[in-house]
C-alpha positions, 0 to 999 in steps of 0.5 A: 584232830587225831594224835597222828595228824597233830605233829604233821600239822605242826610241822606244816605250820613251821614250814609255812613260817620258813616260807615267810622267812625265805620271802624276807631273804629274797626281799633283802637280796633285791634291795642289796643293802649292806646293813641288811646283808649284815643283819641277815648273816647275823640272823642266819648264824643264830638260826642254826639250832632252830633250823636243825629242829625244823629239819628234824620235824621235816623227816616226820612229814608226809612224802609230798610235804617233805619234798617241799621242805627239801625244795625250800632248803635248796632255794635258801642255799642257792640264794645264800650263794648268790648273796655271797657272790654279790657281797664279794663283788661289792666289798672286794676279795682276792685281787679285786680292789674294794668297791668295784662293780661286778663287771670290774671285779670280773675283769680284774680276775683276768691275769694280764701278766707283768706290766712294762712301761715303755715310753707311751706304751703299757705292755702286758705279759699276756701280749696286750699293748696299750698306746697312751698319751698324757691327760693330766695329773690327779691327786688321790683325793680326786674322784673317778666316779660319783663319791669314789676317790682314787685314794680310797680305791687304791688305799693311797694317801690323799695327796698321792699323784695319779697319772691319767693317760688317754688310750689311743690307736696304735696308728693313724686310721686304726681303731683302739684294740679291744682287750680282755682287761675291759671285758672285750671292749677297748680301754679308753683311759688309764690311771697309774699310781707308781709306788716304790714297790710297784705300780697300781693300774686302773683302766676305764672304758671312757676317755674322761675320768672324773666325778661324773664318770659312771662307775660302770666305766671302770674296767678293773684295778690291778697291782704290779710288783716292782721288777 
């Protein structure tokens, strides 16, 4: 081994080690575990100086090897962005409530405008109108999906009264209209929590809401200030 090739081989070994690190990242992304995500964030923050040294070594690599390093770095950046998007969808951010599925978070990003309760109708500022009829009164501690309660989702007391309504067709013989609030599908049920300062609304793709309702049935969660 010559003195000229030694730094290149050392950098190649470090590049191989970095590839192993990326495999670990992809594995953690695949299993989507919150604790694994937290561990990755901690490790990533602490690995900054080492990454800088590795980048410096990459500048001394032959052109082909340096190109491979750049591709590796781009892969890590893409996976990190994808992971952050997953965490946002899982933990909630902005207008979307915590613990929503990615589909529910995307639907909650749709701006329905205002909400006006007129008799049995839910009238939105974007022009959508949902006609409803009473289902039952649930409490905050009740589940709307396995292991998920209204109280936790809406940050409400366990004894809060949740008004459940079934969405029905506008008139006999007509179909329930689709709505962007449910990703272009019909909303089948609504849950409302009326507070002093506004109304919380949850929309579902299924007419039944309970502990056996699949999480994917939740279209989204919105909060409307009092008018």
